[in-house]
ZABA-56349 format. One record per atom (N, C-alpha, C): residue in one letter; atom name; x, z, y. Coordinates in Angstrom, 3 decimals. Layout:
<atoms>
{a,CA,{X,Z,Y}}
...
</atoms>
This chain:
<atoms>
{x,N,{22.868,-21.544,-53.003}}
{x,CA,{23.032,-21.903,-51.600}}
{x,C,{24.104,-21.001,-51.003}}
{x,N,{25.102,-21.597,-50.395}}
{x,CA,{26.205,-20.866,-49.793}}
{x,C,{25.925,-20.660,-48.306}}
{x,N,{25.976,-19.408,-47.866}}
{x,CA,{25.839,-19.072,-46.448}}
{x,C,{27.065,-18.266,-46.065}}
{x,N,{27.746,-18.694,-45.014}}
{x,CA,{28.934,-17.984,-44.539}}
{x,C,{28.614,-17.314,-43.211}}
{x,N,{28.834,-16.009,-43.145}}
{x,CA,{28.582,-15.234,-41.935}}
{x,C,{29.891,-14.936,-41.225}}
{x,N,{29.892,-15.108,-39.904}}
{x,CA,{31.047,-14.782,-39.082}}
{x,C,{30.947,-13.336,-38.624}}
{x,N,{32.044,-12.794,-38.111}}
{x,CA,{32.051,-11.417,-37.625}}
{x,C,{31.038,-11.190,-36.508}}
{x,N,{30.739,-12.244,-35.724}}
{x,CA,{29.778,-12.095,-34.627}}
{x,C,{28.321,-12.209,-35.088}}
{x,N,{28.114,-12.370,-36.396}}
{x,CA,{26.770,-12.422,-36.939}}
{x,C,{26.190,-13.812,-37.093}}
{x,N,{26.897,-14.847,-36.601}}
{x,CA,{26.401,-16.207,-36.805}}
{x,C,{26.658,-16.622,-38.251}}
{x,N,{25.897,-17.580,-38.695}}
{x,CA,{26.021,-18.047,-40.069}}
{x,C,{26.069,-19.563,-40.092}}
{x,N,{26.675,-20.107,-41.146}}
{x,CA,{26.635,-21.558,-41.352}}
{x,C,{26.371,-21.818,-42.821}}
{x,N,{25.712,-22.956,-43.069}}
{x,CA,{25.277,-23.301,-44.411}}
{x,C,{25.013,-24.792,-44.479}}
{x,N,{25.102,-25.348,-45.669}}
{x,CA,{24.616,-26.703,-45.897}}
{x,C,{23.109,-26.577,-46.023}}
{x,N,{22.372,-27.405,-45.297}}
{x,CA,{20.911,-27.301,-45.271}}
{x,C,{20.318,-27.397,-46.670}}
{x,N,{19.412,-26.511,-46.934}}
{x,CA,{18.642,-26.502,-48.168}}
{x,C,{17.338,-25.783,-47.869}}
{x,N,{16.343,-26.057,-48.644}}
{x,CA,{15.067,-25.373,-48.481}}
{x,C,{14.925,-24.215,-49.459}}
{x,N,{16.021,-23.835,-50.119}}
{x,CA,{15.990,-22.725,-51.075}}
{x,C,{15.726,-21.397,-50.385}}
{x,N,{16.246,-21.254,-49.166}}
{x,CA,{16.059,-20.043,-48.382}}
{x,C,{15.531,-20.466,-47.015}}
{x,N,{14.516,-19.780,-46.509}}
{x,CA,{14.001,-20.067,-45.174}}
{x,C,{14.935,-19.414,-44.159}}
{x,N,{15.845,-20.198,-43.610}}
{x,CA,{16.841,-19.661,-42.678}}
{x,C,{16.212,-19.110,-41.405}}
{x,N,{15.007,-19.538,-41.076}}
{x,CA,{14.313,-18.993,-39.904}}
{x,C,{14.057,-17.491,-40.045}}
{x,N,{14.040,-17.010,-41.275}}
{x,CA,{13.858,-15.578,-41.516}}
{x,C,{15.080,-14.778,-41.044}}
{x,N,{16.229,-15.455,-40.924}}
{x,CA,{17.457,-14.776,-40.500}}
{x,C,{17.615,-14.729,-38.986}}
{x,N,{16.880,-15.584,-38.269}}
{x,CA,{16.991,-15.646,-36.812}}
{x,C,{16.920,-17.072,-36.316}}
{x,N,{17.429,-17.287,-35.118}}
{x,CA,{17.392,-18.611,-34.494}}
{x,C,{18.265,-19.590,-35.293}}
{x,N,{17.723,-20.768,-35.544}}
{x,CA,{18.409,-21.774,-36.348}}
{x,C,{18.759,-22.983,-35.480}}
{x,N,{19.983,-23.473,-35.614}}
{x,CA,{20.415,-24.718,-34.970}}
{x,C,{20.963,-25.625,-36.062}}
{x,N,{20.541,-26.868,-36.053}}
{x,CA,{20.987,-27.832,-37.060}}
{x,C,{22.017,-28.766,-36.434}}
{x,N,{23.134,-28.947,-37.126}}
{x,CA,{24.172,-29.888,-36.703}}
{x,C,{24.538,-30.769,-37.883}}
{x,N,{24.555,-32.066,-37.660}}
{x,CA,{24.875,-32.999,-38.734}}
{x,C,{26.360,-32.926,-39.087}}
{x,N,{26.647,-32.793,-40.375}}
{x,CA,{28.029,-32.755,-40.857}}
{x,C,{28.461,-34.106,-41.410}}
{x,N,{27.500,-34.945,-41.763}}
{x,CA,{27.854,-36.225,-42.369}}
{x,C,{26.676,-37.192,-42.307}}
{x,N,{26.966,-38.391,-42.777}}
{x,CA,{25.948,-39.439,-42.901}}
{x,C,{26.092,-40.018,-44.305}}
{x,N,{25.037,-39.998,-45.086}}
{x,CA,{25.042,-40.623,-46.404}}
{x,C,{24.206,-41.885,-46.291}}
{x,N,{24.874,-43.029,-46.438}}
{x,CA,{24.242,-44.323,-46.216}}
{x,C,{24.698,-45.324,-47.279}}
{x,N,{23.879,-46.336,-47.545}}
{x,CA,{24.321,-47.394,-48.465}}
{x,C,{25.288,-48.345,-47.759}}
{x,N,{26.213,-48.913,-48.531}}
{x,CA,{27.104,-49.929,-47.979}}
{x,C,{26.527,-51.321,-48.264}}
{x,N,{27.280,-52.348,-47.927}}
{x,CA,{26.796,-53.721,-48.079}}
{x,C,{26.606,-54.131,-49.535}}
{x,N,{27.191,-53.362,-50.473}}
{x,CA,{27.048,-53.660,-51.905}}
{x,C,{25.968,-52.824,-52.577}}
{x,N,{25.241,-52.026,-51.791}}
{x,CA,{24.203,-51.183,-52.350}}
{x,C,{24.719,-49.890,-52.946}}
{x,N,{26.007,-49.608,-52.734}}
{x,CA,{26.587,-48.346,-53.184}}
{x,C,{26.438,-47.332,-52.058}}
{x,N,{26.667,-46.061,-52.369}}
{x,CA,{26.464,-44.991,-51.395}}
{x,C,{27.780,-44.411,-50.908}}
{x,N,{27.855,-44.188,-49.598}}
{x,CA,{29.040,-43.650,-48.922}}
{x,C,{28.636,-42.355,-48.211}}
{x,N,{29.497,-41.345,-48.290}}
{x,CA,{29.301,-40.110,-47.529}}
{x,C,{30.365,-40.085,-46.432}}
{x,N,{29.954,-40.281,-45.204}}
{x,CA,{30.848,-40.310,-44.048}}
{x,C,{30.864,-38.922,-43.412}}
{x,N,{31.974,-38.220,-43.548}}
{x,CA,{32.106,-36.863,-43.032}}
{x,C,{32.819,-36.813,-41.683}}
{x,N,{32.869,-37.925,-40.981}}
{x,CA,{33.554,-37.962,-39.684}}
{x,C,{32.957,-37.007,-38.642}}
{x,N,{31.654,-36.668,-38.688}}
{x,CA,{31.148,-35.709,-37.694}}
{x,C,{31.852,-34.341,-37.724}}
{x,N,{32.461,-33.987,-38.875}}
{x,CA,{33.209,-32.724,-38.968}}
{x,C,{34.701,-32.979,-39.178}}
{x,N,{35.156,-34.188,-38.809}}
{x,CA,{36.567,-34.518,-38.919}}
{x,C,{37.030,-34.798,-40.334}}
{x,N,{36.101,-35.140,-41.201}}
{x,CA,{36.437,-35.377,-42.598}}
{x,C,{36.544,-36.841,-42.954}}
{x,N,{36.798,-37.116,-44.223}}
{x,CA,{36.976,-38.490,-44.704}}
{x,C,{35.644,-39.170,-45.015}}
{x,N,{35.741,-40.403,-45.463}}
{x,CA,{34.609,-41.117,-46.036}}
{x,C,{34.775,-41.041,-47.548}}
{x,N,{33.743,-40.570,-48.227}}
{x,CA,{33.783,-40.429,-49.683}}
{x,C,{32.982,-41.553,-50.326}}
{x,N,{33.474,-42.025,-51.449}}
{x,CA,{32.752,-43.053,-52.187}}
{x,C,{33.533,-44.335,-52.261}}
{x,N,{32.912,-45.355,-52.748}}
{x,CA,{31.472,-45.510,-52.961}}
{x,C,{30.999,-44.867,-54.264}}
{x,N,{29.705,-44.535,-54.272}}
{x,CA,{29.046,-43.951,-55.428}}
{x,C,{27.876,-44.841,-55.831}}
{x,N,{27.608,-44.907,-57.117}}
{x,CA,{26.498,-45.713,-57.616}}
{x,C,{25.154,-45.125,-57.182}}
{x,N,{25.065,-43.787,-57.212}}
{x,CA,{23.813,-43.104,-56.896}}
{x,C,{23.924,-42.304,-55.607}}
{x,N,{22.843,-42.258,-54.852}}
{x,CA,{22.805,-41.449,-53.626}}
{x,C,{23.034,-39.981,-53.948}}
{x,N,{22.477,-39.520,-55.039}}
{x,CA,{22.640,-38.111,-55.432}}
{x,C,{24.103,-37.766,-55.688}}
{x,N,{24.889,-38.715,-56.195}}
{x,CA,{26.325,-38.490,-56.398}}
{x,C,{27.031,-38.351,-55.052}}
{x,N,{26.652,-39.179,-54.095}}
{x,CA,{27.249,-39.096,-52.760}}
{x,C,{26.921,-37.759,-52.112}}
{x,N,{25.681,-37.314,-52.246}}
{x,CA,{25.265,-36.038,-51.654}}
{x,C,{25.983,-34.874,-52.326}}
{x,N,{26.107,-34.901,-53.647}}
{x,CA,{26.796,-33.822,-54.353}}
{x,C,{28.265,-33.736,-53.918}}
{x,N,{28.929,-34.888,-53.804}}
{x,CA,{30.327,-34.903,-53.362}}
{x,C,{30.450,-34.460,-51.913}}
{x,N,{29.496,-34.839,-51.090}}
{x,CA,{29.451,-34.400,-49.694}}
{x,C,{29.370,-32.877,-49.623}}
{x,N,{28.462,-32.281,-50.365}}
{x,CA,{28.290,-30.829,-50.361}}
{x,C,{29.551,-30.133,-50.864}}
{x,N,{30.121,-30.636,-51.953}}
{x,CA,{31.343,-30.033,-52.492}}
{x,C,{32.479,-30.086,-51.476}}
{x,N,{32.632,-31.222,-50.783}}
{x,CA,{33.700,-31.339,-49.780}}
{x,C,{33.463,-30.343,-48.648}}
{x,N,{32.248,-30.279,-48.145}}
{x,CA,{31.937,-29.362,-47.034}}
{x,C,{32.192,-27.915,-47.454}}
{x,N,{31.693,-27.537,-48.619}}
{x,CA,{31.873,-26.151,-49.051}}
{x,C,{33.336,-25.810,-49.313}}
{x,N,{34.128,-26.766,-49.776}}
{x,CA,{35.547,-26.521,-50.030}}
{x,C,{36.357,-26.525,-48.752}}
{x,N,{36.134,-27.499,-47.892}}
{x,CA,{36.982,-27.679,-46.698}}
{x,C,{36.489,-26.915,-45.465}}
{x,N,{35.199,-26.871,-45.245}}
{x,CA,{34.666,-26.239,-44.044}}
{x,C,{34.476,-24.734,-44.258}}
{x,N,{33.901,-24.354,-45.387}}
{x,CA,{33.596,-22.943,-45.607}}
{x,C,{34.820,-22.135,-46.019}}
{x,N,{35.852,-22.786,-46.510}}
{x,CA,{37.045,-22.038,-46.922}}
{x,C,{38.006,-21.809,-45.752}}
{x,N,{37.719,-22.423,-44.602}}
{x,CA,{38.633,-22.258,-43.458}}
{x,C,{38.209,-21.093,-42.572}}
</atoms>
C-alpha cells in the first residue's frame, strides 16, 4: 500500500483495508475514478474525477482496477 505524505503532514493513498488509516488521524475519502461495465460487458476505468483518461476496456473488473491503481500511483503520486 502506497501512502504519500506532504510536508504539512497530510497523506494520500489509494483506498485499501491493509492499513487502518483512522489510526493515522482524520480520514477523508475522495473518489479518483469509476470502474463500471460498458454496454458489451467489458470493464472501463474512468479517471476523469482526477483529470485522467478512460482506461480499457478490460475483460475482467480486477484488470480494470489494477490498471486504475497503477495509473493513479504513477501519475498522481509521482507529481
